[in-house]
DRENMAR-273956 format. One record per atom (N, C-alpha, C, O, CB): x, y, z negated. Coordinates in steps of 0.05 Angstrom, whole numbers, plus 5000, padded with zeros to 4 digits. Last residue first. Glycine has a CB too. Example, Ala and Ser with C-alpha at 12.3 -4.5 7.8 and 13.67 -1.06 7.14 Angstrom:
525749554858 527349794857 525850014843 526850234839 528249884886 526448864844 524649104844 526449344844 528549344831 522649114819 
# end
This chain:
219354013325 219854173304 216954293298 216554453280 222054393312 217553583354 220453583353 221353813327 223353803313 221753693386 212753083337 213453373339 216053413337 217153303318 212153533321 211152543327 213252603348 213552913352 214752983372 212352453376 208152453282 206552383311 208252533336 207352613357 202952523311 211052503239 209952253245 208752233273 208552013285 207952193225 211053083245 213552913247 212952623253 214252513270 215252923221 205653213233 207353323260 209453123267 209753023289 208853623256 205653073181 203752963201 205053003227 205352813242 201053113200 209653383157 209853123157 208152953179 208952753191 209253053132 207053903168 209653853176 210353543179 211353453199 211453983156 202353843139 202453863169 204853823181 205053713203 201554113178 204853853088 203153633095 202653603125 202553383136 200453653081 206954353086 208754133087 207653873097 208853703109 209854103062 202054683089 203954683109 205854453109 206354353131 205354923109 199554473038 198254453066 200354483091 200154333111 195954693067 203254693003 202654413004 201454323031 202254123043 200854342982 202655273010 205155123017 204854823020 206054703038 207155172996 195955353036 197855443017 200655243028 200655113049 196655392982 192155733084 193455483077 195655533058 197155733061 194555333102 190256183107 189256123081 190455863069 189755783046 186256103084 192656403150 190256283155 188956173128 186756063129 190756073175 197356613133 195256813144 192456693144 190356813139 195956903174 200356213120 199156363096 197256553107 195556653092 201256513078 201756033166 200355893151 198556033128 196255983121 202055713142 205256493180 202856403195 200556203182 198156213186 203856273219 208956453143 207556703144 204756643166 202656763164 209856963155 211755993153 210256043130 208356273131 206156253119 212056083110 214255953200 211655893204 210455913175 208055863173 211155603219 220156083195 218656183219 215156203215 213656383223 219455973244 221455833154 222256113153 220256253174 219056463171 225456153161 220555333163 219655393140 219855743141 218255873128 221555233117 224055243207 221255213213 219555353188 217455473193 220554903216 229055283185 228255493205 225355483209 224155693214 229655463232 229054803157 229055103143 227955303162 226055453157 232155213135 229054453198 227054463182 226754713165 224554813161 227354253167 232254343243 230954563243 228554593222 226554733227 230254583269 234453863249 236354023239 234854313239 236354503236 239054003255 231053423260 231653553287 233753803274 234753933292 228453683305 229953213207 231253033233 232353153253 234153043266 229552873246 227853433164 230053593175 231453423200 233653483210 232153673151 223953073146 223253343158 225553453172 225053583193 222453543138 224452603112 225452643139 224752873155 225152863179 224652443154 222952633062 221052513082 222052573107 220452593126 218052613080 226852903039 226652613033 224652473051 224652233055 225852563003 225753423055 228053273065 227952983060 228952833077 230453373053 220753493026 220953513055 223053353068 222653193086 221353783062 222753502975 220953282981 220853243016 220953023028 217653372967 225953952980 227353682973 225353462979 226153252989 228253652942 221954362986 224154303006 225454033003 226053903023 226354503004 218854292938 217354242966 219854152986 219953942998 215554572979 223054452901 221554172900 220554092927 221053882938 219054172879 223754962913 225854752921 225154482918 226254302929 228254782906 218755172901 219655202927 221554952935 221254802954 221155482929 218155062847 216354932864 217254962894 216454792910 213355042858 222855412830 222655132826 220854982844 221754782856 221855082800 220955902845 222955812860 223455482856 224255322873 225556002852 213955912851 216155922838 218255842855 217855722877 215955792815 209156192899 209955992884 212656052872 213756242882 209955752898 206656542940 206356582912 207556372889 206856382865 203456612908 207556462994 205556292981 205056332953 203356202941 206156012984 211156853012 208656803027 206356643012 203956673016 209456643051 215256842975 213857102982 211257042994 209257172986 215257273002 216456302969 215556472947 213956702953 211756752942 217756572932 218156193022 216156063011 214656182983 212256152977 217155803007 222556513025 220656533048 217856413033 215756543033 221756323076 225756312985 224656602985 222556653002 220756822996 226656782993 227155833014 225455842984 224256112979 221956132970 227455792957 229656013057 227655873060 225855873037 223455913038 228455643068 234356243033 232756413045 229756283050 227756433049 234156493069 236555783006 235656032991 233656193008 231556272998 238056202984 237855493051 235955383032 234555593017 232055603013 237255203014 242155833078 239655793087 237255683068 234955763071 240055643107 245755903033 244656113043 242056063058 240056203054 246356233058 247255343029 246555473005 244855763017 242655813008 249555542986 245654833076 247455103071 245755233048 243255243047 247655333101 244654203065 243254443070 244954683058 245554703034 240354433057 245953673050 247753843068 246354083080 246854143104 248853683090 243253433013 242453403038 243553563060 242553583082 240053433038 246553452966 245153212972 244053193001 243852973013 242953172952 249053942968 250953672964 249653442970 250753242979 252053622935 244854272977 247454292994 248754042992 249553923012 249454502984 241954212936 240754162964 243154132982 243153963000 238754412975 245054332892 244054022894 243054022923 243353812935 241453922869 245654892898 248054732903 246954382903 248354212914 250354812876 239855032889 241355082914 243754872918 243854722937 242455382914 239854862834 237954732854 239054802883 239154622899 234754852850 243455182810 243954932808 242254762829 243054552839 243554852781 241255662819 243555612834 244255302829 245555192847 245755792826 236455622789 236055672817 238755602830 238755482852 235155972823 238855602734 237355372748 237155382779 237655182792 234555372737 241456142734 243355892732 241555632742 242655462757 244555852698 237556512737 239556472760 240956202758 241556062777 241756702760 233956682700 233256462718 235756352740 235656152754 230656572735 236157122676 235356882661 234956632677 235556402669 232856942647 236657452715 239057352702 238457122691 239856932694 240257532683 231257382764 232457512736 234857342730 235157112739 230357512708 229557562828 230457372807 231757492786 233357682789 232157172818 227557932871 226157962839 227057752820 225857722799 222957922840 228057492921 227257792914 226157732881 224657562872 224357952940 233857172930 231757142920 230157362909 230757442887 232356982906 239157342953 237257212972 234157162956 232157122971 238756912981 242457532915 241757662939 239457562956 238157712970 243957672953 243157102880 242057362871 241257532894 239357672890 243957512855 244356692909 241656702901 241056942894 238857032898 241156532881 249356842928 247356802946 244556832937 242756942949 247656552956 251856872878 251457142890 249457092914 247857272920 254357272901 251956342868 250456492849 249956792861 247956922854 251956492821 255956172907 252656092905 250956252890 248656302897 252155832894 259856472882 259156472911 256156392917 254456522929 261056272927 260856182838 260456462840 259456572864 258156782864 262656582835 261755672854 259355742838 258756022838 256456102839 259555672810 266455752881 264355642890 261755652882 259755652896 264855462891 269755872837 269456062859 266656012875 264956182879 272056032879 269355442803 268355682793 267755892818 265756042819 270455792772 268354882846 270155062832 268155302820 265855332827 272655192853 264054582867 266854492870 268554642855 270654512849 267754512896 257554472830 259754642846 262554502848 263254332832 260254922831 255554182769 254754312795 257254472807 258854582792 252254522790 256253972719 257553852738 256453922770 256553762789 257453562731 255254282675 253154082685 253953942712 252353802724 250554242690 259854582674 259354402654 257254162661 257353932653 258354572632 258254972712 260454792714 260354552697 260654332707 262754942709 253855202690 253555102715 255654872718 255054642724 253955332735 256555442643 254355252640 253955082664 253854842662 251655382634 260055792669 261255562654 258955352650 259355112654 262455652625 256456152693 258456002708 259455742692 259655512703 261056202715 254356362646 252456282665 254156022677 253655792674 251756532687 258656642624 257556382608 255756242627 255755992626 255656472580 259757002659 261856842654 260356552640 260856322646 264057002634 255657322656 255357192679 258156942680 258356772697 255357442705 256657532601 253757372610 254157212630 253456982629 251257542620 260857852616 261157602593 258857452600 259257222606 260957702558 259758232648 261058052655 261157752640 261457522649 263258172656 256658712638 255458422635 256958182644 255857962647 252958412650 259959082654 259259052625 257758812618 257658712595 257659292615 259359122708 261659022697 261358942665 262458752656 263859242701 252958992741 254459152720 256559012705 255958822690 252559262701 253158812810 252058762782 254058922762 256458962767 251958432775 254258752865 253659012852 252959012820 252159212808 251259132867 254958272886 252058322877 251458652865 249358762858 251458082852 260358232895 258658152914 255658232909 254158252928 259057892917 262758372847 263158542873 261258522893 260458702906 265658492885 261057992814 260158252807 260658432833 259058612840 261758352779 262857512835 259957522831 259557842832 257857932848 258857372803 268657622836 267157552861 264357632859 263357782875 267357242868 269157642777 269757882792 268557852824 267658052835 273157942792 268557082765 266657292756 266957572771 264957712775 267057322726 272656862794 269956822801 268157002791 266257082804 269056592794 276857082760 276657152793 274057062799 272857232813 278957002815 275956852710 275957162715 275657222746 274157392754 278957302704 276156312724 273656422715 273356742720 271456862729 273456342686 281256252740 279556202758 276756352753 275456482769 279255932760 283756392689 284356582711 282156552737 281356732751 287456522721 282355962659 281356242656 281656442675 280056632677 282356352635 284755562687 281955582684 280955842675 278855922683 280955382667 289955682679 288955652703 285955702705 284855852721 289655392711 290255632623 290955932634 289655902662 288356092669 294656022635 288955112615 287155312607 287555582616 285755742616 287055312580 292854852643 290454822650 288255052638 286255132651 289954562642 297055002606 297055102633 294355092646 293455282659 299054942648 295254742560 295455052559 295655142589 294455342597 298355162541 295354222579 293054312569 293054642569 291154772577 292854182541 301154202586 299054142606 296654252601 295554382620 298553882609 302854292530 303654442554 301954432576 301154652586 306154352563 300153852506 299954112495 300354302516 298654472521 301754152472 303153432530 300053422530 299353682527 297753772544 298753262508 308353492516 307653512540 304753562548 304053702566 308353302550 307953422460 308753702470 308253702499 307753922509 311853772464 306352832462 304853062448 305653332458 303753482464 305253042418 311252602487 308252602495 306252812489 304852932505 307052382483 315652812455 314852892481 312452852493 311553022509 316252812495 315752562404 315052862407 313952922434 311853052438 317553042402 318752092410 316352122393 314652402398 312252412393 317252102363 323352222438 321352052449 318452062436 316352052448 322351782448 327752482421 325352632416 323052462432 320952582438 325652962426 331552112457 331952342440 329252462443 328552542465 334552532447 330451762504 329851702476 329851862455 328351822436 331351542467 327552142557 329852052540 328651912517 326251942510 331752292531 322352222577 324852162597 327352102582 329252002595 325452412616 315452122573 317952182558 320252082576 319951872588 317952032529 310552522599 312252332605 314652362589 315952572590 312752312631 304452762608 306052752587 307752482593 306652252592 304252772559 299253162635 301553042642 303353012617 303753212604 302853202662 292453132651 294653202633 296753032638 296452792644 293853192604 288953452703 290453242696 292253322675 293553532677 291653142718 282853672726 285253752713 286453502702 284953342691 284753952691 279753382767 280053652767 282653772752 284253932762 277553752756 279952812757 281852932774 281953252777 283853362788 281452812799 272952692754 275852642746 277652732767 277052732791 276352332741 267452832744 268952972762 271852922759 273353122760 268353242761 265052622699 263952592722 265352682748 264552622770 261852702720 267953092659 266452872661 264952832683 263353012689 264952852640 271153592664 271753362675 270053082673 270852882684 274053322666 267553932636 267453932663 268653702678 267653602699 268654152671 268853792582 266353782593 265953782622 264253642633 265153972584 274453962580 273753682575 270753632584 270253412593 274153612546 274354502595 275654312613 274954062606 274753902624 278554332613 270654752557 270354742584 271954572601 270854482621 270754982591 273754612511 271154482512 270154522544 268854342555 268954632488 278854882518 278954592517 276054492522 275854292536 280054492490 276655392516 277655312541 277955022542 277454902563 280155452546 275355432462 273555472484 274155342509 272455202521 273255732490 
# end
């Protein structure tokens, strides 16, 4: 299992784990490369297992989740890592915890996809995970949309230059309730944001 995690995670993120195998003498030259590789993989597996255990503990401690469900959270972290999201298991655990705490009513079944979206927003647009999750939750609560729909709107807004002042997510948090009160939906709000930006509105 460890070998599968290591080999899958290394795809597209070379350098995370390096195998070492160098023959230093003629004696046993045929065996050293193989044995060194095995030792390196064994060390990598131990380190990876320790990293996963530590990350799971971080998530459980941060969210107050049941320890008996640690195996399920570990599987989610491994899946996220295999999909090339996150800088480390600890980074994934912290992002997962932010999502769990920040999205009202999120289920464990949905946490992987939402966490991957939050990490993508951070790595693509430089949006802090906590801030993007808060904005997405605001959109969900005020407009009754899903996390996927909310993240898509935020991503489209970023692609359209709505974060040029650095206040895009703050504007979502501040004005969503106002737009909802007058009967406008999330798409209406973002359209008005775009129109305002095109006409020189600072925020």
